[in-house]
Phi, psi and omega in degrees: 000135176245131177253131179247146181229135181238155180294324180232158177309137191208139171247111183295151176290157180304321180294324177293319178297321179297316179298317178297321178298316178298315179297319179297318179294318178297318179297317179298318178297317179294320178295314180297318179297316180298318179295319179295317179296321178294318178297320178295317178301316180294319179297316179296322179295318177297315180298316179299320179295318178297312182297316181295333181267000177274074187282346180267359183230138173273114178248114188229137173241150180233154174275181183295341179269003178084014178267142182291129181247337176211159193203124180263174181297326177299321178295320177298315181295317184279326187255343174090357179263140171283151182304316184292341178265346185253328180300130182100345179280158177291139181295339180291356179301336181272351181277146176293157177304323180296317180293322177297314180299326181278358178080015181297319181295319179295320179294320179295320177296321179299314179298318180297320178296319182288319188256348184090351177194164176216131177249158182204161167228109182199172174289141175240161180250133174272170178303322182281002178092352179284157182254150173213000000 
Protein backbone atom coordinates (compact mmCIF):
# COMPACT_ATOMS: atom_id res chain seq x y z
CA UNK A 1 0.00 0.00 0.00
CA UNK A 2 1.27 3.44 -0.85
CA UNK A 3 -0.07 6.45 0.98
CA UNK A 4 0.17 9.82 -0.76
CA UNK A 5 -0.09 13.20 0.93
CA UNK A 6 -0.74 16.52 -0.78
CA UNK A 7 -0.56 20.06 0.56
CA UNK A 8 -4.14 20.74 -0.46
CA UNK A 9 -7.05 18.42 -1.17
CA UNK A 10 -6.25 16.82 -4.48
CA UNK A 11 -7.64 14.25 -6.89
CA UNK A 12 -4.73 12.78 -8.84
CA UNK A 13 -5.00 12.45 -12.58
CA UNK A 14 -5.49 8.96 -13.99
CA UNK A 15 -1.93 9.03 -15.38
CA UNK A 16 -0.58 9.83 -11.90
CA UNK A 17 -2.51 6.90 -10.41
CA UNK A 18 -1.11 4.65 -13.12
CA UNK A 19 2.45 5.75 -12.30
CA UNK A 20 1.88 5.16 -8.59
CA UNK A 21 0.49 1.71 -9.39
CA UNK A 22 3.62 0.89 -11.42
CA UNK A 23 5.87 2.11 -8.59
CA UNK A 24 3.92 0.07 -6.03
CA UNK A 25 4.27 -3.08 -8.15
CA UNK A 26 7.99 -2.50 -8.61
CA UNK A 27 8.45 -1.95 -4.87
CA UNK A 28 6.49 -5.14 -4.10
CA UNK A 29 8.61 -7.11 -6.59
CA UNK A 30 11.84 -5.79 -5.06
CA UNK A 31 10.69 -6.62 -1.54
CA UNK A 32 9.65 -10.13 -2.56
CA UNK A 33 12.94 -10.68 -4.39
CA UNK A 34 14.92 -9.49 -1.39
CA UNK A 35 12.99 -11.82 0.95
CA UNK A 36 13.47 -14.76 -1.42
CA UNK A 37 17.22 -14.11 -1.72
CA UNK A 38 17.56 -13.91 2.07
CA UNK A 39 15.69 -17.21 2.51
CA UNK A 40 17.96 -18.81 -0.11
CA UNK A 41 21.10 -17.52 1.65
CA UNK A 42 19.89 -18.97 4.96
CA UNK A 43 19.02 -22.29 3.33
CA UNK A 44 22.43 -22.50 1.64
CA UNK A 45 24.17 -21.71 4.94
CA UNK A 46 22.24 -24.49 6.71
CA UNK A 47 23.07 -26.96 3.94
CA UNK A 48 26.76 -25.99 4.02
CA UNK A 49 26.81 -26.49 7.80
CA UNK A 50 25.26 -29.96 7.45
CA UNK A 51 27.69 -30.97 4.71
CA UNK A 52 30.71 -29.61 6.56
CA UNK A 53 29.76 -31.54 9.70
CA UNK A 54 29.28 -34.87 7.92
CA UNK A 55 32.79 -35.98 8.75
CA UNK A 56 32.12 -39.69 8.30
CA UNK A 57 30.95 -39.28 4.69
CA UNK A 58 32.65 -38.03 1.55
CA UNK A 59 30.21 -35.61 -0.07
CA UNK A 60 31.48 -34.60 -3.49
CA UNK A 61 29.80 -32.82 -6.38
CA UNK A 62 30.92 -32.79 -10.00
CA UNK A 63 29.97 -30.60 -12.94
CA UNK A 64 28.58 -31.97 -16.20
CA UNK A 65 32.14 -32.49 -17.48
CA UNK A 66 33.00 -34.74 -14.51
CA UNK A 67 35.21 -32.21 -12.70
CA UNK A 68 34.98 -31.92 -8.92
CA UNK A 69 33.20 -28.73 -7.86
CA UNK A 70 32.78 -29.20 -4.11
CA UNK A 71 34.37 -31.26 -1.39
CA UNK A 72 33.54 -31.61 2.30
CA UNK A 73 35.77 -32.28 5.30
CA UNK A 74 34.64 -35.92 5.34
CA UNK A 75 35.98 -36.33 1.80
CA UNK A 76 39.33 -34.88 2.88
CA UNK A 77 39.48 -37.24 5.83
CA UNK A 78 38.46 -40.34 3.85
CA UNK A 79 40.27 -39.70 0.58
CA UNK A 80 43.34 -37.75 1.70
CA UNK A 81 43.07 -34.76 -0.65
CA UNK A 82 42.74 -31.20 0.60
CA UNK A 83 39.88 -29.28 -0.97
CA UNK A 84 42.17 -26.77 -2.71
CA UNK A 85 44.14 -29.54 -4.44
CA UNK A 86 41.16 -31.62 -5.61
CA UNK A 87 38.51 -29.13 -6.77
CA UNK A 88 38.74 -28.93 -10.55
CA UNK A 89 40.23 -32.41 -10.90
CA UNK A 90 38.38 -35.16 -12.81
CA UNK A 91 36.08 -37.26 -10.62
CA UNK A 92 37.45 -40.44 -12.11
CA UNK A 93 40.52 -39.92 -9.92
CA UNK A 94 38.72 -42.04 -7.27
CA UNK A 95 38.16 -44.98 -9.62
CA UNK A 96 40.55 -47.90 -9.65
CA UNK A 97 42.63 -48.28 -12.82
CA UNK A 98 40.63 -51.41 -13.68
CA UNK A 99 37.31 -49.55 -13.40
CA UNK A 100 38.63 -46.67 -15.51
CA UNK A 101 39.82 -49.12 -18.18
CA UNK A 102 36.43 -50.89 -18.12
CA UNK A 103 34.59 -47.57 -18.64
CA UNK A 104 32.91 -47.66 -15.23
CA UNK A 105 33.62 -43.96 -14.60
CA UNK A 106 32.12 -42.95 -17.97
CA UNK A 107 29.02 -45.09 -17.31
CA UNK A 108 28.56 -43.56 -13.88
CA UNK A 109 28.78 -40.04 -15.36
CA UNK A 110 26.22 -40.99 -18.01
CA UNK A 111 23.81 -42.18 -15.31
CA UNK A 112 24.41 -39.02 -13.28
CA UNK A 113 23.59 -36.83 -16.29
CA UNK A 114 20.39 -38.76 -16.95
CA UNK A 115 19.19 -39.04 -13.34
CA UNK A 116 20.83 -36.08 -11.66
CA UNK A 117 22.95 -38.36 -9.46
CA UNK A 118 24.68 -41.70 -9.47
CA UNK A 119 25.29 -43.99 -6.53
CA UNK A 120 27.68 -46.89 -6.42
CA UNK A 121 29.30 -49.55 -4.34
CA UNK A 122 32.79 -50.21 -5.57
CA UNK A 123 36.42 -49.85 -4.60
CA UNK A 124 37.66 -46.26 -4.44
CA UNK A 125 41.21 -44.92 -4.52
CA UNK A 126 42.69 -42.65 -1.89
CA UNK A 127 45.40 -40.10 -2.58
CA UNK A 128 48.03 -42.48 -1.17
CA UNK A 129 46.90 -45.22 -3.60
CA UNK A 130 45.19 -47.37 -1.00
CA UNK A 131 41.72 -48.73 -1.73
CA UNK A 132 38.59 -48.59 0.34
